[in-house]
C-alpha positions in Angstrom: -32.3 24.7 -31.7 -28.7 23.8 -32.8 -27.4 26.0 -30.0 -29.4 24.0 -27.4 -28.1 20.7 -28.8 -24.6 22.0 -28.9 -24.9 23.3 -25.3 -26.1 19.9 -24.1 -23.3 18.2 -25.9 -20.7 20.6 -24.5 -22.2 20.1 -20.9 -22.0 16.3 -21.3 -18.4 16.4 -22.5 -17.5 18.7 -19.6 -19.1 16.4 -17.1 -17.3 13.5 -18.7 -13.9 15.2 -18.5 -14.6 16.3 -14.9 -15.5 12.7 -14.0 -12.4 11.3 -15.5 -10.2 13.9 -13.9 -11.7 13.3 -10.4 -11.6 9.5 -10.7 -8.0 9.5 -12.0 -6.8 11.8 -9.2 -8.7 9.7 -6.6 -7.3 6.5 -8.0 -3.8 7.8 -7.6 -4.5 8.9 -4.0 -6.2 5.6 -3.1 -3.4 3.6 -4.7 -0.8 5.4 -2.6 -2.8 4.9 0.6 -3.3 1.2 -0.2 0.4 0.7 -0.9 1.3 2.3 2.4 -1.3 0.2 4.2 0.1 -3.0 2.5 3.6 -2.0 3.5 2.6 -1.5 7.1 0.8 -4.8 7.1 3.9 -6.6 5.8 6.0 -4.9 8.5 3.6 -6.1 11.1 3.8 -9.7 9.8 7.6 -9.5 10.0 7.4 -8.2 13.6 5.0 -11.0 14.6 7.7 -13.5 13.4 10.4 -11.5 15.2 8.3 -11.5 18.4 8.0 -15.3 18.3 11.8 -15.7 17.9 12.4 -13.2 20.7 9.9 -14.8 23.0 11.4 -18.2 22.4 14.9 -16.9 23.1 13.8 -15.2 26.3 12.2 -18.5 27.4 15.2 -20.5 26.4 17.6 -18.3 28.2 15.2 -17.8 31.1 15.6 -14.1 30.6 12.9 -12.1 32.5 13.6 -8.8 30.6 10.8 -8.5 28.1 11.2 -4.8 27.3 12.2 -5.6 23.7 9.0 -7.5 23.2 7.0 -4.6 24.7 8.7 -2.2 22.3 7.7 -4.4 19.4 4.1 -4.6 20.7 3.9 -0.8 20.9 5.3 -0.4 17.4 2.7 -2.9 16.0 -0.1 -1.0 17.8 1.1 2.3 16.3 1.2 0.7 12.8 -2.3 -0.6 13.3 -3.5 2.8 14.3 -2.0 4.3 11.2 -3.7 1.6 9.1 -7.0 2.5 10.6 -6.4 6.2 9.9 -5.4 5.4 6.3 -8.5 3.3 5.9 -10.6 6.3 7.0 -8.8 8.5 4.5 -9.8 6.0 1.8 -13.5 6.2 2.8 -13.3 10.0 2.8 -11.9 10.0 -0.7 -14.9 8.0 -1.8 -17.3 10.3 0.0 -15.6 13.4 -1.5 -15.8 11.9 -5.0 -19.5 11.1 -4.5 -20.2 14.7 -3.5 -18.2 16.1 -6.4 -19.7 13.8 -9.0 -23.2 13.9 -7.5 -23.3 10.1 -7.1 -24.4 8.3 -4.1 -23.4 4.7 -3.2 -25.2 2.7 -0.6 -23.2 0.9 1.9 -24.1 -2.8 1.9 -26.1 -3.8 5.0 -25.1 -7.1 6.5 -27.9 -9.6 6.3 -29.0 -11.1 9.6 -29.2 -14.8 9.9 -31.7 -16.5 12.1 -31.7 -20.1 13.2 
């Protein structure tokens, strides 16, 4: 009987250690991804400001060459695509953790409003 209790205790401790290990590793991964996403979002905000200045100067100088603006737009679009990909990676980390730990989280369903 003591062996059975010890076995259960040992199993419980092993599960706890595995859970901590998975969650710690995942937290680090997710933190890096979120930091990268925040950095990209900040860069996009700076580019929006630069675009405004550039557009104003083009208008002020009646300069029809907007190729510099187009390059900024394309760079912003690329950064937004990267953010979308990083967001998908965040979701996949959560899914992977749920599979490893045997947990399942329900995604919230948006409540419909009727008038």
